[in-house]
C-alpha positions as CSV (number, residue, x, y, z in Angstrom):
1,X,13.6,-28.9,-5.9
2,X,12.0,-27.2,-2.8
3,X,9.9,-29.4,0.1
4,X,6.9,-27.0,-0.4
5,X,6.7,-28.4,-3.7
6,X,6.7,-31.5,-2.8
7,X,4.0,-31.1,0.2
8,X,0.9,-31.5,-2.2
9,X,1.4,-34.4,-3.2
10,X,1.8,-36.4,-0.3
11,X,-1.2,-38.2,0.2
12,X,-0.9,-40.6,3.8
13,X,2.2,-40.9,6.5
14,X,5.5,-40.1,5.3
15,X,8.1,-42.6,4.6
16,X,10.8,-42.9,1.6
17,X,8.3,-44.6,-1.1
18,X,5.4,-41.8,-0.4
19,X,8.1,-39.2,-0.5
20,X,9.7,-40.6,-3.7
21,X,5.7,-40.6,-4.8
22,X,4.9,-37.5,-4.2
23,X,8.5,-36.2,-5.5
24,X,7.9,-37.4,-8.6
25,X,4.1,-36.4,-8.7
26,X,5.7,-32.7,-8.3
27,X,8.3,-33.3,-11.1
28,X,5.9,-33.9,-13.5
29,X,3.4,-30.4,-13.2
30,X,4.7,-27.8,-15.6
31,X,4.5,-25.2,-13.4
32,X,7.5,-26.9,-11.1
33,X,10.4,-25.0,-10.5
34,X,13.8,-26.3,-9.3
35,X,16.3,-24.6,-7.1
36,X,19.6,-24.3,-9.1
37,X,23.1,-25.8,-7.8
38,X,25.3,-23.4,-6.1
39,X,29.1,-23.9,-7.5
40,X,31.7,-25.4,-5.0
41,X,32.9,-21.3,-5.0
42,X,29.7,-20.1,-4.0
43,X,29.5,-22.6,-1.5
44,X,32.9,-21.9,-0.1
45,X,31.9,-18.0,0.2
46,X,28.5,-18.5,1.6
47,X,30.6,-20.2,4.2
48,X,32.0,-17.5,5.3
49,X,29.4,-15.9,5.5
50,X,27.4,-18.3,7.9
51,X,30.8,-18.6,9.9
52,X,31.0,-14.7,10.3
53,X,27.0,-14.4,11.3
54,X,28.0,-17.4,14.4
55,X,30.9,-14.9,15.4
56,X,28.5,-11.7,15.3
57,X,25.7,-13.5,17.4
58,X,28.3,-15.1,19.8
59,X,29.5,-11.7,19.8
60,X,26.4,-10.1,20.5
61,X,26.0,-12.9,23.4
62,X,29.3,-12.3,25.1
63,X,28.7,-8.6,25.3
64,X,25.4,-9.1,27.3
65,X,27.2,-11.7,29.2
66,X,29.9,-9.0,30.3
67,X,26.9,-6.4,30.5
68,X,25.3,-8.1,32.6
69,X,27.9,-9.5,35.5
70,X,29.2,-6.1,35.4
71,X,25.9,-4.8,36.4
72,X,25.7,-7.4,39.0
73,X,28.7,-6.0,40.7
74,X,27.5,-2.5,40.4
75,X,29.2,-1.3,37.1
76,X,26.7,-0.2,34.3
77,X,28.1,0.0,30.4
78,X,26.6,2.0,28.3
79,X,24.7,0.2,25.1
80,X,27.0,-0.9,22.2
81,X,29.3,-3.0,21.2
82,X,31.8,-0.1,21.6
83,X,31.1,0.4,25.3
84,X,32.1,-3.0,25.9
85,X,35.1,-3.4,23.4
86,X,36.4,0.1,25.4
87,X,35.8,-1.4,28.9
88,X,37.7,-5.0,28.1
89,X,40.6,-3.2,27.0
90,X,41.2,-1.3,29.9
91,X,40.4,-3.7,32.2
92,X,42.9,-6.0,30.3
93,X,45.4,-3.0,30.5
94,X,45.1,-3.1,34.1
95,X,42.3,-0.8,35.1
96,X,39.5,-3.3,36.7
97,X,36.4,-2.1,38.8
98,X,36.9,-3.0,42.3
99,X,35.1,-6.7,43.0
100,X,36.5,-10.0,43.7
101,X,39.7,-11.2,42.0
102,X,37.6,-14.1,40.7
103,X,34.7,-11.6,39.4
104,X,37.9,-9.9,37.8
105,X,39.7,-13.5,36.5
106,X,36.1,-14.2,35.3
107,X,35.8,-11.0,33.6
108,X,39.4,-10.9,32.0
109,X,38.8,-14.2,30.2
110,X,35.9,-13.1,29.0
111,X,37.0,-10.0,27.6
112,X,40.2,-11.7,25.7
113,X,37.3,-14.3,24.1
114,X,35.3,-11.0,22.9
115,X,38.2,-9.6,21.5
116,X,39.4,-12.4,19.9
117,X,35.8,-12.5,18.4
118,X,36.1,-9.3,17.1
119,X,39.2,-9.8,15.4
120,X,38.0,-13.0,14.3
121,X,34.9,-10.8,12.6
122,X,37.1,-8.4,11.4
123,X,38.9,-11.1,9.3
124,X,35.7,-12.6,7.9
125,X,34.7,-9.0,6.7
126,X,38.3,-8.6,4.8
127,X,37.9,-12.1,3.2
128,X,34.3,-11.4,2.3
129,X,35.5,-8.0,0.8
130,X,38.5,-9.8,-1.0
131,X,36.0,-12.0,-3.1
132,X,33.7,-9.3,-3.9
133,X,36.0,-6.3,-5.1
134,X,36.8,-8.0,-8.3
135,X,33.5,-8.5,-9.6
136,X,32.2,-6.1,-11.9
137,X,28.5,-6.9,-10.6
138,X,29.4,-6.2,-6.5
139,X,31.4,-3.3,-7.6
140,X,28.3,-1.5,-9.1
141,X,26.0,-3.1,-6.3
142,X,28.4,-1.3,-3.5
143,X,27.2,2.5,-5.4
144,X,23.8,1.5,-3.6
145,X,24.0,3.6,-0.5
146,X,23.6,1.6,2.3
147,X,24.9,-1.6,0.5
148,X,28.6,-2.9,1.2
149,X,30.8,-5.8,0.6
150,X,29.2,-8.2,2.7
151,X,25.4,-7.6,1.7
152,X,26.8,-7.2,-1.6
153,X,28.5,-10.4,-1.3
154,X,25.3,-12.4,0.4
155,X,22.9,-11.2,-2.7
156,X,24.8,-11.5,-5.1
157,X,26.3,-15.5,-4.0
158,X,22.3,-16.3,-2.5
159,X,20.5,-15.2,-5.9
160,X,21.1,-16.1,-9.3
161,X,18.2,-13.9,-11.2
162,X,20.1,-11.4,-9.6
163,X,22.8,-11.1,-12.8
164,X,20.0,-10.8,-14.9
165,X,18.8,-7.9,-13.2
166,X,22.4,-6.4,-13.0
167,X,23.1,-6.3,-16.5
168,X,19.5,-5.9,-18.2
169,X,18.0,-3.3,-16.0
170,X,18.8,0.8,-16.4
171,X,18.8,0.8,-12.4
172,X,22.6,0.6,-12.3
173,X,24.1,2.2,-15.4
174,X,25.7,5.1,-15.4
175,X,23.3,8.1,-16.5
176,X,23.6,11.9,-16.7
177,X,22.1,13.6,-13.9
178,X,18.5,15.0,-14.5
179,X,18.0,18.4,-15.5
180,X,17.5,20.3,-12.1
181,X,14.6,22.8,-13.3
182,X,14.4,26.2,-11.6
183,X,12.0,28.5,-10.0
184,X,9.6,30.1,-12.0
């Protein structure tokens, strides 16, 4: 049961007995909706999504850290992960900016972490894509412009009722294009 449905039935301070009483009261109500349990497979695939999301956030933090350290030494990188990736690869191939060895060493460590995180993100994305491709509902969703395998997988694994939408609506059905009206 979502905790928001229990809140209205709490009468006094929080403890286990009061919480249990509020849950019992909420369960008896006919309008109470319950959270559906996720299968182990769904939980496993959502764990890939959460791990990928963490890696993306860490990669962004690391890119900002690299950019700020370089700025302190007078080197300004353009905005975007691509600029940091290109600079990191050049740095690791020997094209290092003029700065103290210790600073270059610290940047080198961060570049290795940054490139490693990007590799992890790519592998998580491929894992998600592998799980999404055999699914007919996923392939139908991916036909919508702007929706790729990651978004599709997240939608299908998070929302249970989306299956009703996918298979009972005309939204994603194959249709003939509407007739084109000429100029009159």
